[in-house]
N, C-alpha and C positions, 0 to 999 in steps of 0.2 A: 504493499499500499504506500502510495507516495506520500510524503508528509511536505505540505507548502509552508514556507514562513508566512505568518500574517503582515500584511502590508501595515505600515503605520498608519495611514489613513485609507480606508475603503472607500473608494469611490467608482462608481459605475455610470457611465455617460447615458444620455438618452437613447442615442444611438444604439450603444452596446445592448440597451433594453430591449429596443425593438426588434435588432436584428437576433437577440436571443429567444425571443416570444416568436418570432416568424418561423427561425429554423427549428426550434423545438417541435411547435406544431407541424410543420412538415414532415419531420421524421417519425412523429408519433403517427401520422396519418398512412406512412410508408410500411407501418408495423415494425418499427425499430423499438427495442425496449427503452423506457425512460433513463434507466442507468447507462445504456450505451450510446444514446443519445446525447446525454451530459458530458459522457467522457469524451465523445467526438468533439464537442463543442469546446470542452477544457483544453484540448490539444489544439483546436484551431484559434484559441482566443490570444491575443498579444496582450492582454490587460493583466497585471498581476492580480490586481483586487477580485476580476472576475475569475481568474484561475482559482484564487483561493477558496472564494465563494461555491464555484462548482464542485472542487475537490471536496469541500466540507459536506455539501449536501448529496454528494454521491456516497460519502461515508455513512451518512445519516440513512439514506435511502435503504442500504444494505443491512443497517440494523433493524429494520422495519419500520421506520418514521415515514409519512406521508411526504409528498414534494412541497405542500402547504408549510407545515410543521418544521421541515428541513429548513426552508428559507425563512421562517419567521424571526429566527435569529439576527437577520439581517434587515428587520424590517424599516430600519432607517436610511438603509439603500434603496430599496423597493417601494416602501409605501404602503398602506393600506389597501387601497383599490388594486394592486398588483396582486397581492397576497390573497386577498379573498376571491377574486375572480378565478385563481388558479384552485383555491379551496373548493369551491362550488364546481368547477369542471371536475375534479377529482370525484366527489360525492356523487355528482349526476352522470359520470360516466363519459363526459364531454369535454375532457380536458383540451384535446387538441384544438376544438372548436374554439372554446374560451380563450386559449391561447392566439388565436387568429382574432378574435375581437379585441384582445389586449392590445397587440402589436398596431392594430388600426387606430384605436384610441391614443396609444403613446405617440404615434406618428402626427396625429390631429393636434394632440397638445405641443408637439415640438414646432409644427407648423404655425401655432397661434404664437409662440414665444418670439418666433423668427419675425412674424409680422410687427411685432411691437419693436424689435431691435432695428430691423431695417427702416421702418417709419421714421426713427430717430438719429440716423446715421448722419444725415445732412445738416440737422440744426446742431448735432454735436460737432461737426466738421466747422461750423460757423462759430461756434461758441471756443473752440480750442484755436482756430485760427485768431478770434480776437484776443484771447489770452497770449498767444504768441507774439502778436503784434505789440501787445502791451509792454510784456516782458523785455523785448528787443529794445523799445524804445527807453524804458526806464533804466535797463540794467548796462546797457551796450552803448547805446547812441548818444543819449543824453549826456552821460556823465562825461562825455569826451567835450561837448559843446558847453556846458553849464559853467565852466571856468571863466570863458570868455564874457558872458552874459554878467556874472557877480563882480568882475574887475572894470568893466566899462561902466562909466558913470551916465547910464541912460535911465530913464523911466521907464521900468519894463511893465509890460500890460499884466491885467489881473491873472489871466489864464496862465501866463509864464510862472508869476508868483507862485501860484497853487501849485502848478506842476512842479515847480523845484522845491517845495516844502515835501510834496509828495514822495518826490525821488530822494531827498536827502533822508527822510524818515525811513524809507524802504531800503535804502542801501547802509544805512547805518544799523537798523534794527530788522534787518530781512529774517534773521535766525529766530527772534522773537515773533515777528509776523507770521513766519511759517509754523512756528510751535502752536501758536494761537488759533490759527486756521486748521491746524490738525486736531488740538484739543477740542474746538469746536464741532468738527465732524465727527470725532470719535464720541463727545457728549451725546449728539444727537442720533448715533448709531446704538448706543447702550440705553439711551431714554426708549428708544422705540422697542428695545427688549423687553420692557416694563409693561405687563399686559394691558395696565389701565390705560396708560399713555398711548400705546400701540391702537387699543381699542377706540379711543378719541379721536387718534389721528385717523383712522380707516373710516370712522363715521364721518368725519369733516370733508374727507375725499369726495363723498358721495353729493355732498352739497355744494360743491365747488362747479361754476359753469364750465362747460365742454368736458372738463375731467370726471365729472360725476357720472355722464353717460358711458364714458370709456370704463370707467370703474363697475357699473351696473352691466353692461354687455357682457363685460369680460368674465365675471361672475356668473353669469346665467349661461355663458356658453359650457363652462366647466360645469357647472350644477347638471345642467341639461344633459350634457352628454354623458358624464359620470351615472347619474341616476338611471338614464336609459340603458346603458351598457350594464350595469348591475342587475337591473330587472330582466333584460336578454340574457343574461348567464344564467339566471335562475335563481335569485335571491329574492326574499319578499321585500315589499315596498319599506316595512319598517326599519331591517337590516340595511337596506339599500340607502335610506335617508341618513341612518347613522355613519355611513361610510362616506357618503357625499358631502356631508357636513366638514369633513376633516381635509376634503380635497382642495378646498380655498385657502388662499394666505390672507384674505380680509377677515380680521377678527369679528369685525359688524357683521358680516354676512354669516360668519360662521355660527354665530349667536342666532340669528334669524332661522338658520336652517336646524339648529338643535331646538328651537321652539316649535319648528314645524313638524320635525319629530315627535315631540310630546304632543302636541295637537294630535295627529293621525294616531297616535299610541292611545289616545282616549277615545277613540271612535270617530273622530271628525272627519272630513273628507278633505283631502289635503288642498283644494283650491278655497276652501274655508278660510285657513290661516291666511294665506296669500292675499285673500281681500281685505283682510284687516290691516295688512302692511301694504295695501297697495302702492302707498307713496315710494316706498323704495324697491317697487318692480315694475311691472310693464302690462298694459292692457292685454296685449297679444299673449303674453307669457300666460297670464291668469285664465283668459279664454279657453286657449289650447289644452291647459291642464284639465279644466272642467269637462271639456268635451272627451278628452282622452280617458278621464276618469268615467265618465257616463257611456262611452260607447266600447270601453275594454281595449282601448288602443293607446293606452297612455305612454307604453314605450317607444312607439313608432311615431307619437306627436312630440316626445322629447327630443327625439333624434331631428326632427324637422325644425324644432325650435332652436337647437344647437347651432344647425346649418343657417339657418335664419339670423341669428344672432352674431354668428362669425361672419357675415356679410355686412351687417349693419356696423360691427365694429370696424371692419376694414374701411369702412366710410367715414366713420367716426374720426378714426386715426388720421386718415389722409386730409379731413377738414381741419382737425386739430393743428397738424403740422403745417399745413398750408396757412393758417393763423400765425403760428410760432414763428414760422421762417422770416417774413418781413418784420417782425418786432426783434428779432435778434440780428437781422441786418441792419436795422436802424440804430440799434444799440452798438452795433460794430462802428457804424459812420460815425455816430456822437463821439464815441472814444478815440478814433483814428483822427477825426475833425479837432477834438480838442488839443490832443498831442500835437498835430501839426500846426494848429494857430499858437500854440505855445511856444513852438522852435522858430517857426517862420515869422512871425510878427515882430519879435527882438530883432532878428537879422534884416528885416526891411528896415527898421528905424536906423540900425546902424550903417546900411548904405545910403540912407537919406542924409546923414550926417556926414558921411564920406563924401557925398556928392555937393553939398554946401561948402 
């Protein structure tokens, strides 16, 4: 039996999880035993983390454990959705089918994250370019010109005086400024780790213009697709809701989904809770949930809602970025114009004096 050294940090990428689910489903469909399939995937994998996980899982399977229980010790790596879909597949005898569902869901989650990242590439580029120009002017170009301005007995424009003071401060106390910004960033990071503060922050996001709709639609995509997938895989609505509530990172919506779980466990229809909290959801969402419950087509309606809100989210992201780009460009223009005026105006005054 091969013993692999446990990596210091166990990390499996989204792509590796998708490939694992897809290939395992394919091999199980082809009649390969689960131990042989995992052994083949272990040899094929280049990830030390995934190799360790697969070897550990094979060892547990040989001891008589189920696949879901073998993987549960790595729940932080895979998450509850992954583990529960595998567990239901083993119980129902549809493990290969459930793995296919899982691979498709993971692929769609990755695509959704990709949309967020790609939407903000250009605004991030503008912001980095602005900071780069500012850094270049303050720390490289202006320090070489500044002695000329300070030695000449001319009345400096207000923009130049302000810029000289800013540059002098940053050159003299750059380490303190950097430390202050780093401390502020770390403070925000650790404050958001506190549940009450994070809950308040997540709730505030929902009420912001433009951003609120993006937060709503992204959570409805995650909720609808995860709940539909879990019901499709064979879980009952109560257990599916309990798992789905944990799939979102927004603590405010986590709480709402937990409240929905409590409501349905008391015998109330799913749509009844969402009607009470209608301001945090959407009319299309509530109406289709009601129709799905009444017609017995809840899972198909949930998949439709997931696709509908994913398209709506793409539109909202495009609109938000379209609005954000000119704001960032205007900000960049103002900073560059301020720096340019601070440098050019004194030079113009000097040339005027020389001309006289």
